[in-house]
N, C-alpha and C positions, 0 to 999 in steps of 0.2 A: 649698435651701441651696447646692447645687453651682452652680446657675445664678447665684445672687447673688454667690458668690465669684469666679466667672469674670468676671462683669460688673464687679465691683469692680477686678479685676486689669486688665481691658481698659480700663476708664475711666481708670485711672491712666496706662496707656500712651497713651490718647487725649489726656489732658491734656498729656503731655509733647510729643506731636507736634502739638498744637493743631489737632486734627481734630474736627469736630462728631460727637457720639456717634452720631447716626442714620446719618451717612455711614460711619463706622467699622463699625457693626453690619451695614450692607448688604454691606460688603466681607468681613467675617469670618464671617458666617453660613454661606455655602456651605462654607467649610473646616471649620467645626465640624460641619456636617451630614455631610460625607464622613468626618470622623474618627469620628463616632458610628457610621456604617455599618461602618467598618473594625473598630472595637472590637466591634460587634455580631456581625460575621462571625466574628471570632476567638473570641468567647464561645460561638457556636453550633457550632463545630467540636468535637465531643465527643472526649474522651480515652477510652482503653480502659477498659471497665467490667468486663472479666473478663481473667484471665490468658491468655496465648497457649496455654499447655499445656492449659487447660480446653477449648479448641476440639476437642481430640482426643476429648472425651467427647460432642460434639454428635451427636445422632442425626438423620440426614437420609436421605431415601428413596434406596435403591440406592447408598449412599455408604459407602466405607470410608476413614477418615482414616488415612493412613500416616505423616504427620509434622505436628507442630504445635510449632514451636520458636521461641523468641525469638532473633533474630540481631542482636547488638549492633553498633554502629558499627564498620565496618572488618573484621568477622569473616567475611563471606560469601566463600566460595571457589567460583568458577564451575567447574562440572564440564565440562572441554573435550569429553569424549566425548559429552555431551548437546547441545552447541552444533552440531547438524547443520544444514547449509544445503543443500538440494537444488539442484543446478546449474540455473540458469535464465537466460533471455536477458537480457543487460544487466548481470549481476552481475560487477563488475570483479574480477579476480584469481582467478577460478574456474579450476581446472586444466583442461587441454584434453581430458582423457579424458572421453568422454561418460558421463553417468549417475552421476558420482561425487558422493558427499556429502562435504562438506569441513567441517573445524572452523574456528573463528575464527582459529586460529593460522596457517592456510594462506592467509588473505586478505590483501589489500593493507593497507598501513599507512595512517595518516592522510594527508589531502591529496587524496583522490579523491572527496570527497563520499560516502564509503562508510560506511553504518551497520553494515557487517559488521566494522568495524575491530577488530583483535585486541587492542589494548592497552586493556583495560577496567580502569579504576582502581576496584577494589572497596574500597579502604581508606577512601574518603570516603563510602561509602554510609551513609545514616542508618539508625538502628535500625528493624527491622521484624519482624513476626510472619510466619513462613513456614509456610504450610499446604499440604500435598500430600495428594491424595485420588485414589481410583480409583472411577469411576462405572460401574455395571453395570445399565443400564436393561433389558437383555435377557440371556439366558443366553450369548450370543456376544459380548457387549460388554465392553470393558475400556478405559475412557476415563480417561487420566491428566490431572489438572489441577494447577496450582499457583496459589495465591492469596497475594499479598504485601500485607500490611497495615501501613502505616507507623504508628509509635507517636506520636511528638511532632510529626511533620511532615505528617500527613494534611491534605489540603486539603478534605476532606469530600465528595470526588467519586470516581467509579468508572470505570475504563477497561478494557474488554475488548479483548484483543489477538488479531488474526488471524495465520495462518501463511502462508508461501509454499510453492511447490513441491507435493510430495505430503504435506507435514507429517510427522508421525511422531516429533516431539520437542518438548520445551518450549523456547521461545525466551527466552533470558535477556538477551542484549544484541543490539541491532541488528535483524537480520532484515530482511524486506522492508519493514517499516514501523517498529514499535517492539518492544522486548523488555521483560521485567519490570524489568530494571535501569533502563532509560530511564524507564519509568512511575514507578518509585519515586523517582528523582531529581526528577521533576516534582511529587511529592506525592500522586499518585493511589494509591488501593487498586486493584490490578490482578489480572487472571487470564489464564492462557494454557493451552492444551490441546494434546496430541499428536494430536488429531482421531480418537482411537480405535484407533491402531495404533502399534507401536514400530518405527521405521525400522531400528534396530540388529538387530532380530530378523527383519525381512522377508527372505525368500530373494532377492527381486529387487524393484525398484521397482514398486509397484502389486500385488504378489503377494497382499497381504492382501485384495484385492477378490474373488479367485477363490473361489467357493463360500461366500461370507459375506455374504448380503444384508443382515444387520443391521449389519455393519461398513460396508457401503456407505452406509447411512442415517446411521450415526454420522459417517462421513467427510463426507458431503454437507451435513448441517445439524444433526443431533441433538447432536453433541458440543459445539458452540459454544453451543447453547441451554441445555443442562444445565449447562455450566460457568458460565454467566451466573447461572442460578438458584441454584446452590450458592454461588457467590461472594457474592451478595447476602445469603444466609443467614449466611455467615461474617462478613460486614461487620456485619450487625445484631447478631449475638451478641457480637462483639468490642467494637464501639463503643457498642452500645446504641441505635443509630439507623441508619436507612437513609441511603444516599448522597443528597446534594442532587439530583444528576442523574447519568446514566450515559451513557457514550459508547463507541463501538466503532471501532477503526481496523484496517484490513488492506489489503495490496497484493498484486498477483499473484493466487495462489489465495485469499489473504486478502480480496481484493475480492469474490470469489464468496461467501465466508463473510459478509462485511459486508452484501451485497445480500440474501442469504438471511435474515439476521436481520431486516432491515427488512421483507421480504416475508412471511416465515412467522411471525415472532414480533414484531409491531409494538410490543408493550409492553415488550420487553427493554431498549431503549435510547432515549434522548432525541435523540441525535445519532449519525449513522453516517458514517464516512469510508471511501470505497472507492477505492483507487488502482489504476490500470490496469484499471478495472472491466470485467469480462467476464460476460456472461450466456450466451454460447454456448461453453461449455467444449469440447464435442465438436468443434465446427467449428474453434475456435482450435487445438486439438491437431492436427487434420488439417493446418492451415496450417504447423505446426511440423515435421511429418513430411514434408510435400510435397517440399521441395528434396532431401532425402536419397534419397527414392524415385526422383526424376527422375535423379539421378546414378547410382544403382544400376542403372537401366535403360539409361542412356546415359552411361558414364564420361567420354566426351569433353567433356561439359558442365561438368566440375568447374572450380571457380574457386579459385585460391590467394589468400593474403592480398594479394599484390602486385596481382593482377587486381582484387580488391575495392577496394583503395585507388585504383586507376586509375579504376574506375567512379565512386567518390565524387568524385574530382577532376573528372572530365568532367561529372558532374551539377552540381557547384557552378559550373563554368564556364558551363553552360547556363542555370541557374536563379537563381544568387545575385545579389542586389542589391548595390549598393555597401556598404550596411550589413552585409549577410550576409557579404561577403568580409572586412570588417574584424573582425567578431566571430567568424567561423569556423563558423557554422551558419545554417541557414535560419530566418528568422522566420516564414514562411508556406509550409510544404511543400505544402499543398493546391493552391497556385498553380503548382507545378512539374509539367511534363509531359515529363520527360526520356525519350528513347528510346535504350536501350542499343545499338540497331542502328546508331546514328550512330558507334559506336566500332569498326565492322567493319574488320579489317585489310585494307589495300589491296594488300599484298604479303606478305612473310614475317611470321609472327606475332612480335610484340614485347610487352614488358610494358605498353605504353601502348595496345594495341588488343585486340580480342576476335575469336576465331574465330566462325564462324557458329553452331556449337552453343553456345558460351559466351554470345553475345549473346541467343540464344533463351532460354537458361536464366535470364539476368538479367531478361529481360522477364517470364518466368514467375514469378520471385520477386516482382517488383513487383505482378504481377496477383493472385497468390494461387492456391490450389488450385481446380481446375475440375472440376465434375461431368462425366464423359465422356459421359454419356447426354443431359443437358440443355444442356450448355455454360455453365451458370450458375457464377459465382464463389461458392465455398462460404464463403470468408472473405477479406477484402481483404488483399493482401500489405503489407509494411511501406512506410511513406511514404518518399519521397526524403529523404535525410539520415540515414536509419537504417542505412546500409550497414555501419557499425561493428558491427552486430548479426549480420551475415550469417554470419560464421565459426562462429556457434553452430549453424547449421542447414545448412551446405554441406559438411559432412564426409562421409566414406564410410559413416558409420553414424548412425542417429537416436538421440537421447537416450532413455535407458531409461525415464525417467519419462513421456515422451510415448507411447512404445510401450506401456508398462505399462498405461495406462488402457485402450487398445484390446485389448491381449493378454489381460488378466485381467478387466477390468471390462465389456468389451463382447463379445468373441468367446469368452472363457472357454477359451482354448487356449494353454497355456504354450509350445507349440512353433510358434506362429503365426509365419510368415515375413513380416516387415513390408514387405519389398520387393514383395510381391504385393498390397499394400493396394488395395482397390477403393474409389475415391473416390466411388462412387455407393452401392453396397449397404452397405459397412462404415460409411460416415459416417452414412447414414440410420439404420442400426441403433444407432449410438452416440447419435444425437440422441434416439432413443426410450429407450434404456436409461439412459444417463448423465443425460439430461434429467429423468428421473423423480426424481432426488435432488440434481441440481446446477444445473438450469436455473432462472433467475429471470426472470419476465416483467416488463413495464414498468408494471404496475398496482400502485402502492403506496398505494392509497387509505386502507387501514386505518392505515398508518404516518403519513401526512400528516393524517389525521382527528384524531389526537392531537397534532398540531403537531410531529411528528418532523422533524428537520433532516437533510438528506442532502447531503454534499459528495463529488463525484467528481473525480478528477484523473488525468491521464495525460500522458506525454511524447511529443513528436513523434519522438524518436529511439528509441522503444520498437519492438521487433519487432511488437508488437500495434499495428496502425494505429489512431490516434485517430479516424479516419473512422467506424469501427465504434462506438466509444464515443459519438461525437457523435450518431449515429443513435439509439442507445439512450437517451441523455439527452433527445433531442427527443421520443421516444415517451413517456418518463416525464412530461415537462412537458405534453404533449398530454393524457395520461390524467388528470393531476392537475387540469387546468382552471385558469382564470385565478385563482380564489380561493386555490389552493394552490401555484401555480407558483413563488412566492417562497420555498418551503421546500426548494428544490433548487438547487445551484450546481455548475457544471462549470468546471474549470480545465485548459486544455490548454497544456502548458509547452513553449515552443520550446527545442530543444536538450537536453531531458532524456531520459535513457534509461529503462530498465525500473525504475520506482518511485523512482529517484534518479539522481544523477550525470549523466554525459553531457557534451556540449560547452557547454551553456548553464547557466542558473541553476536547479539542481535541488533547492536547499535552501529550504524555506519552512515556517513554523510552523503547520501545518494543525491541530494539536491545540489550540493557543491560539486560533486563529480559530474553531474549532468550539465551544470552551468559551465564548467570548464570545457567539457566536451563540445557543447554548442559554440562556445566562444572561440575555441582554438582548433577544433576539428580533431583533437587527440582523444581517442577512445580510452576509457578507463579499463585497464587490464587487471588492476589490483586496487583495493581500498582497505583502509584500516577499519577493523570492526572490533567493538568492545563489549564487555559485559559490565554493568554498573550495579553496585549494591550500596545502599545508604549514601548515595551521591558520590561514591568513589569507584574508579575503574579497578576491577579486580581481575580482569582477564582481557587480553588483546590478541588479535590474530590478523594475519593478512587474509582478506577475502578475495578469492581468485576468480577471474572470469571463466566460466565453463568453456571447455571441459577441464581446465587446470584445477588442481586442488592444493591445499596447504599441507606441506609435509614437514614434520619435525626434523630438525637438524641432528637430533640425537644427543644433544647436550644443552644445558641451560634450563632456566625456568620455563615450564610449559605455559605459564600464564602471560608471557611476554612475546609479542609478535615478532621481534627481531630473531627469535630462535626458530622461526618457521620460514619457509620459502614456497613460492608457487611453482608447481611443476606439472607437466602433462601426465595424466594417469597412465 
């Protein structure tokens, strides 16, 4: 009957426009089909089948529900004391004091491509069920999680959220990738965890690792896996249905969490997004500590902000193409082979030249830490163009979070003097100890076997050199083999800093791209990436899947994406 009425209506319109019925039907049928799919999708998104309060009575293994409350539109109050963001390379607006944890209120405002932005408008948040729980898989475990379940706005899907730094708190807004508020606005049921320790209660960054092997495991991988299992159970209980599919996103340390999920628990997620992906945590930590150790042993090597700016200027003069100079960042840093020794002062030292110790130090930063016994580079130093990150690592003291992993998790000595770090013995010990619960190899066969999708991204202006990530990606592709190689994508972003921001276009909708990939099976080969200033898009570019790069067409505004195209290098 419905079909007949629609036909009658359409036939009437057909008669008025004097179009043959068969022609009209061929034109209108696709639209009717899509409309039917849309209505079907809306009908299949279940509403809540139990009250939010009833989730407190849910009996789950090793789980104590501490909160299950309905938060109506505009009622959520973000607790500033829990919005802790460990200092990390590339995070704009982070105070200079090393090792500080900062609240959202001390971050930069809008206009810096900064997902840590403090002005979070909670008045427009849709209604959701807020569930908090503590998981205790062992006698020494205390893993806090929060699960947010949209009521009327659920899109039927689930998003697991990773943490940056040393974790230790629930991320509500921003973070290194996304927070619970961000996921809620997008319509996802979402979960986050403090990774098994409370940063506010830690005596020092990383101190929770000392004498707590179970907490090390929680921190390394167990917390994220268990938060995922519990979240899915809350979703099932609340909506009376499992999510259509599940995705995980994390950057910085969150990338290790993402890769660990794909490797250790391939059934947890259908799609995994890993930003600034690192599988060599111990080695990268060594690279972060390396410059401060060199300065501690030879103070004459120290570089101030003025000298670092001069190095960046000289590097651009040496390597930048005409396009690079116009846009203000390198399009292809891997092609740059700048030698800081070219800046040696020929007479008295000035702000535009370097002393011999400073030039040597700059070369050592670009190179990365070296094993004194073998002469091998432990981890590649930052790429040319990332000099803006140097002041994070060239101070007179190393960041407490980097020291903490070695001090408490590797050497087990609260009094360890980091200036005595042995880049042979200490690093090898860290590879063994930390690698046991944080290393992720490049064999993701089980994840790819169930058609899991993996997206990796990293910025060329990150202190973490993308060269390392590219090698990792290539190993993953090689292990996957031709049949599964299309299940992984790498995006290397010119001008992007650590997880976001930078001089280039560091904003791109990776979640939407992964959502579409999981839903349709079509892998993203190109995304639109932007740079935002004062809430306005000031530059856009196509972001191309590696190894393709964006090439200027040679005409038109360089700030508009349409004037670039993706091409194999």
